[in-house]
C-alpha positions as CSV (number, residue, x, y, z in Angstrom):
1,X,65.5,52.6,147.5
2,X,66.0,56.4,147.9
3,X,68.0,58.0,144.8
4,X,70.0,61.0,145.1
5,X,72.5,63.1,143.2
6,X,76.4,62.9,144.4
7,X,78.1,65.8,142.6
8,X,81.8,65.2,141.8
9,X,83.7,67.8,139.5
10,X,80.9,68.7,136.5
11,X,79.5,64.8,136.9
12,X,76.2,64.1,138.6
13,X,75.9,60.7,140.1
14,X,72.6,59.3,140.6
15,X,73.3,57.1,144.3
16,X,70.4,54.5,145.1
17,X,70.7,53.6,148.6
18,X,68.8,51.2,150.8
19,X,69.0,49.8,154.5
20,X,71.2,50.6,157.8
21,X,74.4,48.5,159.4
22,X,77.4,47.2,157.8
23,X,78.0,49.3,154.4
24,X,77.8,47.7,151.1
25,X,78.9,49.9,148.2
26,X,78.4,47.8,144.9
27,X,80.5,49.0,141.5
28,X,79.1,48.3,138.3
29,X,80.7,46.7,135.0
30,X,81.6,48.6,132.1
31,X,78.7,46.9,130.2
32,X,75.7,47.8,132.8
33,X,75.0,50.6,135.3
34,X,73.7,50.6,139.3
35,X,70.3,48.5,138.1
36,X,72.6,45.3,137.4
37,X,72.8,45.1,141.5
38,X,69.4,45.3,142.3
39,X,68.4,41.4,141.7
40,X,72.0,40.9,144.4
41,X,70.9,43.6,146.9
42,X,67.4,41.6,147.0
43,X,68.7,38.5,147.4
44,X,71.3,39.7,150.1
45,X,68.6,41.0,151.9
46,X,67.1,37.5,151.7
47,X,70.2,36.1,153.1
48,X,72.3,38.4,155.5
49,X,69.1,40.9,156.2
50,X,69.7,45.0,157.2
51,X,72.7,46.3,155.6
52,X,73.3,49.6,154.2
53,X,73.5,48.8,150.4
54,X,74.6,51.9,148.0
55,X,74.8,51.4,144.2
56,X,75.6,54.5,141.6
57,X,75.9,54.9,137.7
58,X,79.5,56.2,137.0
59,X,80.2,58.7,134.7
60,X,79.0,57.5,131.4
61,X,76.5,55.2,132.8
62,X,73.1,55.1,133.2
63,X,71.2,58.6,134.4
64,X,74.3,59.9,135.1
65,X,75.2,63.4,134.0
66,X,78.5,65.2,132.9
67,X,81.0,67.2,130.7
68,X,83.7,65.9,129.4
69,X,86.5,66.8,131.6
70,X,89.9,65.3,133.0
71,X,88.9,63.0,136.6
72,X,89.4,60.1,138.8
73,X,87.0,57.1,139.0
74,X,88.7,56.9,142.2
75,X,87.9,60.4,143.2
76,X,84.3,60.0,142.2
77,X,84.1,56.6,144.4
78,X,85.5,59.1,147.5
79,X,82.7,61.5,147.0
80,X,80.3,59.2,147.1
81,X,81.6,57.8,150.2
82,X,81.6,61.2,151.6
83,X,77.7,62.0,150.2
84,X,76.8,58.7,152.1
85,X,78.8,59.9,155.1
86,X,80.9,55.9,154.9
87,X,84.2,56.4,156.1
88,X,84.9,52.9,155.0
89,X,82.8,50.2,153.3
90,X,82.9,46.8,151.8
91,X,83.1,47.0,148.3
92,X,81.6,44.8,145.7
93,X,82.5,45.3,142.0
94,X,82.1,43.6,138.5
95,X,84.6,43.8,135.8
96,X,85.4,47.4,135.4
97,X,83.8,48.1,138.8
98,X,86.4,45.7,140.5
99,X,89.3,47.3,139.0
100,X,87.9,50.8,140.6
101,X,87.6,49.2,144.0
102,X,91.3,47.6,143.6
103,X,92.3,50.9,142.8
104,X,90.5,52.3,145.7
105,X,92.2,49.7,148.3
106,X,95.4,50.8,146.9
107,X,95.0,54.6,147.1
108,X,92.8,54.8,150.5
109,X,93.4,51.7,152.1
110,X,91.8,52.7,155.7
111,X,88.1,53.3,153.9
112,X,88.1,49.4,152.8
113,X,87.2,47.1,154.9
114,X,87.0,43.6,152.5
115,X,86.8,43.6,148.8
116,X,84.3,41.1,146.3
117,X,85.8,41.2,142.9
118,X,83.3,39.3,140.6
119,X,85.1,38.7,136.9
120,X,87.2,41.7,137.9
121,X,89.6,43.9,135.9
122,X,92.8,45.2,137.2
123,X,95.1,47.9,136.6
124,X,98.2,47.3,135.3
125,X,97.5,43.7,134.1
126,X,99.4,42.2,131.2
127,X,98.3,41.8,127.7
128,X,96.2,38.7,126.5
129,X,98.7,36.8,124.8
130,X,96.1,34.7,122.9
131,X,92.1,34.3,122.7
132,X,90.2,31.5,122.1
133,X,88.9,31.1,118.9
134,X,84.8,31.7,119.9
135,X,85.8,34.9,121.4
136,X,88.4,36.1,118.3
137,X,85.3,35.6,116.2
138,X,83.4,37.4,118.6
139,X,85.6,40.4,119.0
140,X,86.4,40.6,115.0
141,X,82.7,41.3,114.6
142,X,82.3,43.7,117.4
143,X,85.3,45.3,115.6
144,X,83.4,45.6,112.3
145,X,80.1,46.7,114.1
146,X,82.3,49.7,116.0
147,X,83.6,50.5,113.0
148,X,80.3,50.6,110.6
149,X,78.7,52.6,113.7
150,X,76.1,50.0,113.8
151,X,75.3,50.1,118.1
152,X,72.2,47.9,117.9
153,X,74.4,45.2,116.5
154,X,77.4,46.2,118.7
155,X,74.9,45.8,121.7
156,X,74.0,42.5,120.3
157,X,77.2,41.2,119.8
158,X,78.3,42.4,123.4
159,X,75.4,40.6,124.9
160,X,76.8,37.3,123.4
161,X,79.9,38.1,124.7
162,X,79.5,39.4,128.4
163,X,76.2,38.1,129.5
164,X,76.1,34.5,127.5
165,X,79.9,34.0,127.3
166,X,81.7,33.6,124.2
167,X,81.7,29.8,123.9
168,X,78.0,29.6,124.8
169,X,75.1,29.6,122.1
170,X,73.6,33.6,121.4
171,X,70.9,33.9,123.7
172,X,71.8,31.6,126.3
173,X,70.4,34.5,128.9
174,X,67.2,35.6,127.7
175,X,63.9,37.3,129.3
176,X,63.8,40.0,131.4
177,X,67.8,39.8,132.2
178,X,68.6,39.7,128.4
179,X,66.5,43.2,128.3
180,X,68.2,44.9,131.3
181,X,71.7,44.4,130.0
182,X,70.6,45.5,126.2
183,X,69.1,49.1,128.0
184,X,72.2,49.5,130.3
185,X,74.9,48.4,127.3
186,X,73.1,50.7,125.0
187,X,73.1,53.7,127.1
188,X,76.7,53.5,127.8
189,X,77.4,52.8,124.0
190,X,75.5,56.1,123.6
191,X,77.2,58.2,125.8
192,X,79.7,61.1,125.0
193,X,83.1,60.8,126.1
194,X,84.0,61.3,129.7
195,X,87.4,62.6,129.3
196,X,90.3,61.5,130.3
197,X,91.0,59.3,133.3
198,X,93.9,60.6,136.0
199,X,94.0,57.0,138.0
200,X,97.7,55.8,137.9
201,X,97.4,52.7,140.0
202,X,99.4,49.5,138.8
203,X,97.4,47.3,141.1
204,X,98.5,44.0,139.4
205,X,102.1,44.4,140.5
206,X,101.2,45.1,144.1
207,X,98.3,42.7,144.8
208,X,100.2,41.3,147.6
209,X,100.0,44.7,149.6
210,X,96.4,44.1,149.7
211,X,95.6,43.0,153.4
212,X,92.0,43.6,153.5
213,X,89.7,39.9,153.0
214,X,89.0,39.2,149.2
215,X,86.2,37.4,147.9
216,X,86.7,36.0,143.8
217,X,84.1,34.8,142.2
218,X,84.4,34.1,138.2
219,X,82.3,32.3,136.2
220,X,83.2,29.3,134.2
221,X,81.4,30.5,130.9
222,X,83.7,33.8,131.2
223,X,86.5,34.6,128.7
224,X,89.2,32.1,130.1
225,X,91.7,34.6,130.7
226,X,89.7,36.6,132.9
227,X,89.1,33.3,135.0
228,X,93.1,32.6,135.3
229,X,93.6,35.9,136.4
230,X,91.0,35.4,139.0
231,X,93.1,32.3,140.2
232,X,96.2,34.2,140.0
233,X,94.8,36.9,142.5
234,X,93.8,34.5,144.5
235,X,96.9,32.8,145.0
236,X,99.0,36.2,145.3
237,X,96.8,37.9,148.2
238,X,97.0,37.0,151.1
239,X,93.4,36.8,152.9
240,X,91.6,36.0,149.6
241,X,89.5,32.8,148.3
242,X,88.1,31.9,144.5
243,X,84.8,30.8,143.9
244,X,84.3,29.2,140.4
245,X,80.4,29.6,139.4
246,X,79.2,27.0,136.9
247,X,76.8,28.1,134.3
248,X,77.1,31.9,134.6
249,X,79.6,34.1,132.6
250,X,80.9,37.7,133.1
251,X,77.9,39.3,134.9
252,X,77.6,36.6,137.8
253,X,75.7,38.7,139.9
254,X,73.4,39.7,137.7
255,X,72.5,36.2,136.1
256,X,72.9,34.2,139.5
257,X,71.9,36.8,142.4
258,X,70.7,34.2,145.0
259,X,73.9,31.9,144.7
260,X,76.3,34.9,144.9
261,X,74.5,36.0,147.6
262,X,75.3,33.3,149.7
263,X,78.7,32.9,148.8
264,X,79.0,37.0,149.9
265,X,76.8,36.2,153.1
266,X,79.4,33.4,153.9
267,X,82.3,35.6,153.6
268,X,81.1,38.6,155.6
269,X,80.0,36.5,158.1
270,X,83.4,34.8,158.2
271,X,85.4,38.0,157.9
272,X,83.4,41.3,158.7
273,X,80.2,40.7,161.1
274,X,82.7,38.1,163.1
275,X,85.0,41.3,163.8
């Protein structure tokens, strides 16, 4: 992949690009960076052939540099699209990256061809009413580690929550995948404040306005309310489909890149390549 720097405000965002053809823009979760997409991009290359893949580090993640300032995460995405000379693209977002993708669709619908949302967050979503006991205990430990400033412990606990899944044993996902997560998340934990985020979008109460095709992917080991949120989105959004994957948690594309690639390939063939 070729990497360049895109400027947005004072931020310098590393952007990796590969291939040519249909543009797929990857938006990472709040506990990872653009490296989390490399296994999926590799698997997509095997399943759909050539495409123009774009992945970037948001402010506070990976190798991004910035000064604290008021900024828009959607504005940063627009800057990346413009720098890559993309008038529109398929947006593939995980967690917080999915939230940005949905916000982009609300604010700039002409620039979004389709959405793939994995364990997605959504702006304006209601508060979680209750947590299962295993998740509640993990969150309690996370709060204690945050208060103590123990970033190594905090990183390990967040790996359990987001990579393994709260109902799974710690270390369920091991090896290179776990080491990559721990490195990506520790960088984010060590990052200074990015400043005030100015995006003000109530996507949750306007989901029915989304007109592009949407694929929702949910890991069955993820937090229950996140799985329920994806199911509710599939009910509201007109041209949408939900696929639930066994034995994976919040970071499905990182943990199971080939199954995700096969799902995305079928989705694109039906809704994008056929048009």
